[in-house]
Each structure stands twice: as C-alpha cells, then as structure tokens.
N, C-alpha and C positions, 0 to 999 in steps of 0.2 A: 760907631757907637757899640754895635754888637760885639765887635772884636775886643774892644776895651772891657766890656762887661764880662765876656768869656775869659779874658786873661785874668781879671780880678778874681773870678770864681775859681779858676785853676789854682791860683796862688792860695786862695782860701782852702780849697780841697787838699792841696799838698801840705799845707801847714797845719791845719786843724783836724782833718779827716772827719767832717761832720756826717751824721747819719742821714740828713736831708737838708736841702737848701730851699728856703721859701723866699721868693722874690715878689715884692709887692710895691705899691706906690703908683702914682699917676702915670709914669712912663710905662710901667708894665701892663697897663690897661690896653695897650696895643696888641691885638691877638696874634699878630705875626711874629712878635718879638721873642716870646718864650721858645718856640720851636727853633728859631735861628740861633739863640744862645745855646740851647742844648746841643745842637749840631756842631757848633764851633768848639764847645768844651770837649766833646767826644773826639772830634777831629784833631784838635790841637794837643790833646794828651797823647795821641799817636801810640797807643798801647803802652805808654810809660807806666800807667797805673791801671792794670787789668783787673778791675773788680766788677762783678756782675751788675752792681747798681749803676755803674757808669756805662759800661760797654753794651749791655743788653736791656737795661731797665731804667734808662735815664729819665723817662717820662714820669716816673714816680720818685726820682731822686731830686730833680730840680723842678719845683712846682710853684704855683701861685697860691696865695692864701685862700682857704676854703670860704672864708667870710668876705672875700673880695675887698672892696673899698671900705668896708665896715670893720676890718680887722683891727686897725689902730684904736678906734674908739671903744670897741668891745674889749680889747685887751686892757685899756685904761680903766674901764668899768669893773672888770674882774679884779684888777689890783686894788681898786678902791674898796670893793667888797671885802677882800681879804684883810686889808688894813683895818677896816671897821670891826671885823670879827675879832681881831687881836686886841682891841682896846677894851 
C-alpha cells in the first residue's frame, strides 16, 4: 500500500509540481504511514527531481492536515460561511 501511495504522489509531483501535499483521511491516521510514504517518495525519485523541499525538507512538504480528522467538516463549514456571505 505504501508503495502505491508513494507512486501516486510521485506522479502527482512530477505532473503538477504542488507547493505542498496534505494527506488526510482514515487510512492516514496510522502514525507509521506518513514517514514511510515520505521515505518511499524520496527514495523512488532517486535524485530525478532535486528540489530542497523533497530532498532535505520532505517533512514539511508531505504533511497531514493540521485539523486532523476535523479538516473535512471544518472546510465544509468554511465554504458554507463564504456562500452565505455572498448572498
């Protein structure tokens, strides 16, 4: 599973060049998963993409949501507030 997630992220990184990747959801609540994914992404890129964010600072590049499991509901609430202000 980790290898599949890392491969998907590598494709995402090489295609879209995001400034940061936030991984959340129930599966990501396993504390050992995020470090394994980071390691696989860095190792599988094999210096193909040598940017400091990935090579030396990957802990701040691939992160979990700061709101944890509440991120989805809080995001929905924020969107509802914005929509209400526009009316």
